[in-house]
C-alpha positions as CSV (number, residue, x, y, z in Angstrom):
1,M,0.0,0.0,0.0
2,S,2.8,2.4,0.9
3,N,4.4,2.1,-2.6
4,R,1.2,2.9,-4.4
5,K,1.7,5.8,-6.9
6,L,0.7,9.2,-5.6
7,A,2.1,11.7,-8.1
8,H,-1.1,12.4,-10.0
9,T,-3.2,12.5,-6.9
10,L,-0.9,15.0,-5.2
11,R,-0.8,17.3,-8.2
12,A,-4.6,17.1,-8.5
13,L,-5.0,18.1,-4.9
14,A,-2.5,20.9,-5.4
15,W,-4.5,22.2,-8.3
16,L,-7.8,22.0,-6.4
17,L,-6.3,24.3,-3.7
18,R,-5.0,26.9,-6.1
19,Y,-6.9,30.1,-7.0
20,P,-9.9,29.0,-9.1
21,D,-9.2,31.1,-12.2
22,A,-10.4,30.1,-15.7
23,E,-7.4,27.8,-16.2
24,A,-8.0,25.9,-13.0
25,R,-11.7,25.6,-13.5
26,A,-11.2,24.3,-17.0
27,A,-8.9,21.6,-15.6
28,L,-11.5,20.3,-13.1
29,P,-12.7,17.3,-15.2
30,A,-9.1,16.2,-15.8
31,L,-8.3,16.5,-12.1
32,V,-11.2,14.3,-11.1
33,G,-10.3,11.8,-13.8
34,A,-6.7,11.7,-12.5
35,L,-7.9,11.1,-9.0
36,R,-10.2,8.3,-10.0
37,A,-7.6,6.7,-12.3
38,E,-4.8,6.6,-9.7
39,A,-7.2,5.6,-6.9
40,A,-4.7,6.5,-4.1
41,L,-7.6,7.8,-2.0
42,P,-10.5,5.9,-0.6
43,A,-13.7,5.9,-2.6
44,P,-15.7,8.1,-0.2
45,R,-13.0,10.7,-0.4
46,L,-13.0,10.6,-4.1
47,D,-16.8,11.1,-4.1
48,E,-16.3,14.2,-1.9
49,L,-13.7,15.7,-4.2
50,D,-15.9,15.0,-7.2
51,L,-18.7,16.9,-5.5
52,L,-16.3,19.8,-4.8
53,A,-15.2,19.9,-8.4
54,T,-18.8,19.8,-9.6
55,R,-19.8,22.7,-7.4
56,L,-16.8,24.8,-8.5
57,A,-17.7,24.2,-12.1
58,A,-21.4,25.0,-11.6
59,L,-21.2,28.3,-9.7
60,P,-20.6,31.6,-11.5
61,P,-16.8,32.2,-11.9
62,M,-16.9,35.5,-9.9
63,R,-18.7,33.8,-7.0
64,V,-16.1,30.9,-7.0
65,E,-13.2,33.3,-6.9
66,A,-14.7,35.6,-4.3
67,D,-15.5,32.7,-2.1
68,Y,-11.9,31.4,-2.4
69,V,-10.5,34.8,-1.4
70,D,-12.9,35.1,1.5
71,L,-12.1,31.6,2.7
72,F,-8.3,31.5,2.4
73,D,-7.1,35.1,2.5
74,R,-9.2,36.5,5.3
75,S,-8.4,34.1,8.1
76,R,-5.2,33.0,9.6
77,Q,-6.8,29.6,10.6
78,T,-7.5,28.7,6.9
79,S,-4.3,30.2,5.4
80,L,-2.7,27.8,3.0
81,H,0.8,29.1,4.0
82,L,1.9,26.5,6.5
83,F,4.4,28.7,8.3
84,E,1.6,31.2,9.1
85,H,0.3,28.6,11.5
86,V,3.7,27.9,13.0
87,H,5.7,31.1,13.1
88,G,3.1,33.8,12.3
89,D,4.9,37.1,11.6
90,S,7.9,36.2,13.8
91,R,11.5,36.4,12.6
92,D,11.7,32.6,12.6
93,R,9.5,32.5,9.5
94,G,12.2,33.8,7.2
95,P,14.9,31.2,8.0
96,A,12.2,28.4,7.8
97,M,11.2,29.7,4.3
98,I,14.9,29.6,3.2
99,D,15.4,26.0,4.6
100,L,12.3,24.8,2.7
101,A,13.2,26.5,-0.5
102,Q,16.7,24.9,-0.3
103,T,15.0,21.5,0.2
104,Y,13.3,22.0,-3.1
105,E,16.5,23.2,-4.8
106,R,18.4,20.1,-3.6
107,A,15.8,18.1,-5.4
108,G,16.4,20.1,-8.6
109,L,13.2,22.2,-8.3
110,R,12.9,26.0,-8.3
111,L,10.0,28.1,-7.3
112,A,8.2,30.2,-9.8
113,E,8.5,34.0,-9.4
114,G,6.4,35.2,-6.5
115,E,5.7,31.7,-5.2
116,L,6.3,31.0,-1.5
117,P,7.7,27.6,-0.4
118,D,5.3,27.1,2.4
119,Y,2.2,27.5,0.2
120,L,0.4,24.1,0.5
121,P,-0.1,23.6,-3.3
122,V,3.6,24.1,-3.7
123,V,4.3,21.6,-0.9
124,L,2.1,19.1,-2.6
125,E,3.7,19.7,-6.0
126,F,7.1,19.0,-4.4
127,A,5.8,15.8,-2.7
128,S,4.5,14.6,-6.1
129,T,8.1,14.5,-7.4
130,Q,9.3,12.2,-4.6
131,P,9.0,8.4,-4.3
132,P,5.8,7.3,-2.6
133,D,7.4,6.5,0.8
134,A,9.3,9.7,0.9
135,A,6.3,11.7,-0.2
136,R,4.2,10.2,2.6
137,A,6.9,10.9,5.2
138,F,7.2,14.5,4.0
139,L,3.5,15.0,4.2
140,A,3.4,13.4,7.7
141,E,5.7,16.2,8.9
142,T,3.0,18.7,8.0
143,A,0.1,16.7,9.3
144,H,-0.5,18.7,12.5
145,I,-0.8,21.9,10.4
146,V,-2.9,20.3,7.7
147,R,-5.2,19.0,10.4
148,A,-5.7,22.4,11.9
149,I,-6.6,23.9,8.5
150,F,-8.9,20.9,7.8
151,S,-10.6,21.6,11.1
152,A,-11.1,25.3,10.3
153,L,-12.5,24.5,6.9
154,L,-14.8,21.9,8.4
155,K,-16.0,24.5,10.9
156,R,-17.0,26.7,7.9
157,N,-18.7,23.8,6.1
158,S,-16.4,24.2,3.2
159,G,-16.0,21.6,0.5
160,Y,-12.3,22.4,0.4
161,A,-12.0,20.4,3.7
162,S,-12.1,17.3,1.6
163,V,-8.9,18.3,-0.1
164,L,-7.1,18.7,3.2
165,A,-8.6,15.4,4.3
166,G,-7.2,13.8,1.2
167,V,-3.7,15.2,2.1
168,L,-4.1,13.6,5.6
169,D,-5.1,10.3,4.0
170,L,-2.0,10.2,1.9
171,A,0.2,11.1,4.9
172,G,-1.3,8.0,6.7
173,E,-3.1,10.2,9.2
174,R,-6.8,10.2,10.2
175,A,-8.8,13.2,9.1
176,E,-10.2,14.1,12.5
177,P,-11.0,17.7,13.5
178,V,-9.2,19.3,16.4
179,V,-10.4,22.1,18.7
180,L,-9.2,25.5,17.5
181,A,-8.8,28.7,19.5
182,E,-11.1,31.6,18.5
183,E,-9.3,34.2,16.4
184,P,-10.2,37.8,15.7
185,P,-11.0,38.6,12.0
186,L,-7.9,39.2,10.0
187,D,-9.0,42.8,9.2
188,E,-9.1,43.5,13.0
189,T,-5.7,42.0,13.5
190,W,-4.2,44.2,10.8
191,E,-6.2,47.3,11.7
192,E,-4.0,50.3,12.3
193,P,-4.7,52.2,15.5
194,A,-6.1,55.7,15.3
195,P,-3.5,58.5,15.8
196,F,-2.4,58.7,19.4
197,E,-4.5,55.7,20.4
198,G,-3.8,52.1,20.9
199,C,0.0,52.6,20.8
200,S,0.7,51.7,24.4
201,T,3.3,49.2,25.2
202,A,3.9,47.1,28.3
203,G,4.5,49.4,31.3
204,Q,2.4,52.3,29.8
205,S,-1.1,53.2,30.5
206,K,-4.0,52.2,28.2
207,P,-5.4,54.6,25.7
208,G,-7.6,57.3,27.3
209,Q,-5.6,57.2,30.5
210,P,-2.8,59.6,31.6
211,Q,0.6,58.6,30.2
212,P,3.8,59.0,32.1
213,I,6.0,62.0,31.0
214,H,9.8,61.7,31.2
215,I,11.5,65.1,31.6
216,V,15.2,65.3,30.8
217,P,17.2,66.9,33.6
218,P,19.0,70.2,32.7
219,A,22.4,68.6,33.2
220,T,21.7,66.0,30.6
221,A,20.2,68.5,28.2
222,Q,23.4,70.6,28.5
223,A,25.6,67.6,27.8
224,R,24.0,67.2,24.4
225,H,25.5,70.3,22.9
226,V,26.5,70.8,19.3
227,V,30.3,70.8,18.8
């Protein structure tokens, strides 16, 4: 079972997670056909993915694209950038990106311009180039993140949850939801404070309360003369 071919399935899952532009939507029948032909996923999962593809093809293009942006670009919990879930905006994210990109390069692969190495469709594309056992092991390393995204999509009743479940299936993991912490809307997270408000740091008073004033003693002021 572990040596069953996965390449077409991984690439099909990667395409299903990409932005649903005209090219991606036109490929939907071929993607479903590839999934069925390789049969690396259980039949119930294939039925779920077929239903997702049918829905994406049936809805108006603008609706499909708008839904995709709202789902994946407006919530940290559903972000398809894996390191968003691990490092957030910390400085650790940069070195992790470099390490992952170098992993791709050592395999003879280079990212397209503007593509980030932790983007799940890219991760799946890379895995599709590896032997089945190596691909499964690589996916297993990301399973805890994929499961969190799967859980967030399931909570939103999104058909895309089936794609993440398929990734877990291939990694040899069970597609079971986990409890997620509540998160503020992404717009609220990125919202800039109004001038002179919300800029307090630890040790300072909150907005609307008196702020401490530090006065420079005369001796110190005189020491900062212009030579």
